N, C-alpha and C positions, 0 to 999 in steps of 0.2 A: 635404294639398291645397295646391295649388302656385300661387302666386303669383307676379306680375312683379315685378323687381326694386326698380322706382319704387314698388308698392305696399308691399312690404318694407323699404323705404328710408322709407317715411311711417310706419310702425309702428313704429319703431327710434328714429325720431327722437320721437314722442309720445313713447314708454318713459321716453327719455334726458330729457323734460322735464318730466315726472310729478312731480318733486320737487322742492323747495327745495334749493337748494347744499348751506344748510348743513344739512337732512337725511339729501344722499346723504352727506355727509364723516363722517357720525354713523353711518350705515349702512353704509360701507362701514369702518369701525372695528371695528362688530362683526362682519362677516362675516371679517374678515383674525383677530379673534380666535376665531369658530369654526373656520374652518380650519385654526389654529394647535391647536386642541384635538383638532380631528381625528386630525391630525401625532403629537400625541402621546398618542393611545388607536390608532395602526396603523389608523385607520377608512379603506378602500380610497378610490379614489378615486371609482369609480362607485356609491357607499353616502350619499354625501355633499349629491345634489343629486338628487333629491327625497330626506332625509332622515327616517328612519324618524321614528315618535314616540318610540321609545326610546331613540334620538343626539339627539332631542333636549330629550328627558328630563333625559340624561347632561347636555350642554349645560348647560343650567340649575340642575342642582344642582349643576354645580362649582362656584357662588357661595355655596352654603349654607353660613349664618353672617358671613360675608361682607362682603355689599352690601345692603342698601335689595330690598325685591321689588319695588317698581314699577323699577328700575333694570332685574333681570332680565324684569321684562316686556318693556321697550322692545327690549332683546335679541332678543329673542321675535318682535315687531312685526318688525326689522328682518330676523330670517329669514323673516318670512313673506311681506316684500315681495319680499326677494332669489328668493324662490319662484315667485312671482308673474312679476317683468321676467322669468325665464328661462323662465317656460310650463311649469313644474315643478308636480306637484297637489299641496298639503298633507295631511302624515300627524299635524298634531298635532291632537289631541281631548279627551277628559273627564280623559285619562291626566297626560296634560300641562299640566292645568289644573292638576289637582290638587296638584302637584312643584310649579308656578306658587305655591301657596299656600301648602304649606306654607317651599316659600323667604321669604316676606312672615311664615310666623310665626314663623322662625328668624333673621331683621335686626335685628341687634346693634341697643343704643339706640345708637349712635355714629354709625348711616347714616341717622337722623331728622333731618334738618336741620329746626334752627327755622324758621317762616315769615320770607321776608326782610323786613327794613322796611319800610313805606314812605316816600315822601319827605310831606310834608305844607306844607300853606300857611304854617307861622312858618318853616321850611326857605326854600321860595322869598323867602318876605321878607329873612332873611337874604342870599340867593344878591343878590337886586337890590341891598341897601347895600353889597355888597363887589366888584361887578361893575364894572370902570371903563364909566362910560359914554357914553365917547370912543373905545375899543378896539371895532374892529370886531369883534375877535373875542368878547372880553366882551360883547359887544350880541349876537350872533347866539345867544352860549349862554343866554342868557337870554330870549330868544324862545324857543328850542326847548326849554328846562326849562318854562315856564309852556303853552306849547299841547301839550307831552306831558302835563302834570299836566292841563289842565285840559278838554283832549280825549282824555284817556283812550286815548291815540298809543302805537301799540309802537314805541323806535327805530326798527327797521329799515323802517318807513312814510316818516318822516321824514329820515333820516342815509344820506349814500353810505358804502358801506365805504372809498372809494378819496377820499383826498384834491386829486388833479388831475383824476379824472373819478367820472363816475357813471352811471349804466343809469336812463336815460334814461323807458323804460317804467317802472319802479317808482318812481322817488323823486318826492314831491310838490315842482313846480315855482313861479315866483312868480307864473308867470300861475294857476295850479291856485290862488289863494287868492282870493274873490270883496269887490267891495264891500264897504261896510257893508251890512247887510239889513234895520237897523232905526235908530232915532235913539238908541240907546245904543252903536251903532258894532260890533257884535256880526258876526262873518264866517262865513262857509261856506266850509270849507277839502274840496277834492278831492283822495284818495289813489287814484292811478291804481293801483295795485295793492297787497292788504291779505292778511292771513294766510289767511284765510276765504272770501272770493270773489275772490282773483285776480288775475287783469287784467280783468275787470270795475267795481272798483273801487268806492270808498262815500265819501261825505260824512262831513264832522266839524260841528261846530257849536260857535266859539269864543267864548264868553261873558266879555262886559264884565266885571269886579270892580273892589271900591271902592280897593285897597290895591294895595301894589308887587308885590302876586303878577298884577296880569292884564295877558293874554295880547296883546291887545289893543293895547294901550302898546306892550309889549315889541318886538312883530311891527311897526310903524310906524317906532317910532324905530332898527329894527334898518332897517330901509328902506330909510330917508333918509341913513343913515351907510354904507351899501353896496348903492353905486346899479349895480346890474349889469341885465341882460336879462330880459326874463319868461321866457323860457327856463332860464334857471340856477337850481337848486336853490333852494327858500324859504331854507331854512339852509346857504345860502355866505357868504362875508365878502369884501372886500376887500380885495387888495393892492396893493402896489407895480407890482408887477407880474404882474397880474393878481385869481384869485381862488380860492379856494378851498374845499372842501366841508366843512362842518365833519363830522367821522366820531364814529363811536360812542366808539371812544378816548379820541381827545383832550375829548371832552363829558363825559362822567364824570371824567377824572382831573382836568375845572377845575372842573366841581361839585364834584367829591368830597375836594379841594385844602382849600376853603373851609366846606366840610359840618365836617367833622373840625377844624378846627383850631375850630368853633365850639362843637367837643362832640357832636357829632353820629355818628352810626355811619354809615361806607360801604355807598352803596345801589349795585344793579346798575339797569340798564335798564328792567327790569320795574316795578321802585320805580314810574316815574310813574303808569304806569296803577294800578298797584294803593293812588296814594297819592289819585289824583284819584278815583277809583270810592269812597271811604272819607271821602273831603270831603265830595262829595257824601252819601252817605247821612247823615253826623256832621250836615249841617247841614237834613234833612230833608227831601229832594228823594227822590221817593218810586221805591222799588226799580225799578218796571217800568220810569221814565222814564228812571232810572239804565242799567239795560240796555239802553233803545234809543238815547242816548248812544254809549254805548261801543260798541257795535254786540255786543254779546253775543248767541253764537247760542244759549245754554241760561242756567239758573239759575247758571251755573259760577262767574257773577262774584261769587256769596255769599261764599264760604269768602277770599274778598278785604277781608270784612269786620271790618279790623283791631281798632277798636278796641269789642270787646263790653262794657269795664265803664263805658267812654262813651253806648254807645248804650242798652245796658238799660234805665240812669234815666232819661235823653232821655226814651224811649217807653212803660217801663212803670212808673215810680213814681206814686206818686197815684192811680190810675186809678180813674174813680168807679164807686161800687156801683149794682150793680145788681140791684135788688128781683126773685126771680123770682115769678113768678106762678103759682100750682097750676092746673093742666087741666081747665076745669070736668067734675066728675064726671057719669056718664053716666046 
């Protein structure tokens, strides 16, 4: 079927926008590795896309015994997306699935990474006591840390990739922070772009806390210290020459410098979301409420229930005895 040039252009533009930039970078790396593998096996160009199931099995098994099964599965997912992008049929079927199972079963123990440590409430208290209350950058870090923790946020939803500019359609700005919604001062925060809902956006609730991990106090102090326009990113701070966006790299470097010195393990960006989820569960917040507050689309959040040795006694110890009543005889 022949379509107009404008229509074909719009299709291509939509396809180019189908994946996040970070996903596209990962996919490009996998495709490059696949093509290099084809070169090493002297696979003709015309046989690389669409790839036969035999070729897909060969590529998947080339990592046998060296990496985790989930890594190879993500590589195959990238190739499947590449085929869809090129409008090529996907020929992976049951044999490929069996090969992936075999690769997973043969994964070396060293490829099984331990769970990422969560940020804890105690770590936020340590952070608050070590960051300068008069330094705009430090105050911005504390506001971001407490918000990411209690809002179960992904750092990519609130921090710009760059210091001097920001993707305005993707990053939460100051105008997205609501006025207090109750007498305690808790607030709503609108996220214009999220991993799941994309540009439909979502809202999170930042609830008042009683200690120095309180995101409300941290945000309000940050906004008083760095007076910028409503259209600036919420987590940007004033400089003598203008402003700077808080980036993930500088934020994590500052937090980890304090935590490692205090004897904690260094964390990654996802540790804040993990930590907020774990803290709420430990505090007795019902899992369905935690799920709603964290905008989880499935029960996958339960795998971040890190402190089982604390949670089990909290919820299971000393259960009341319930006497069983025999059913009446017929």
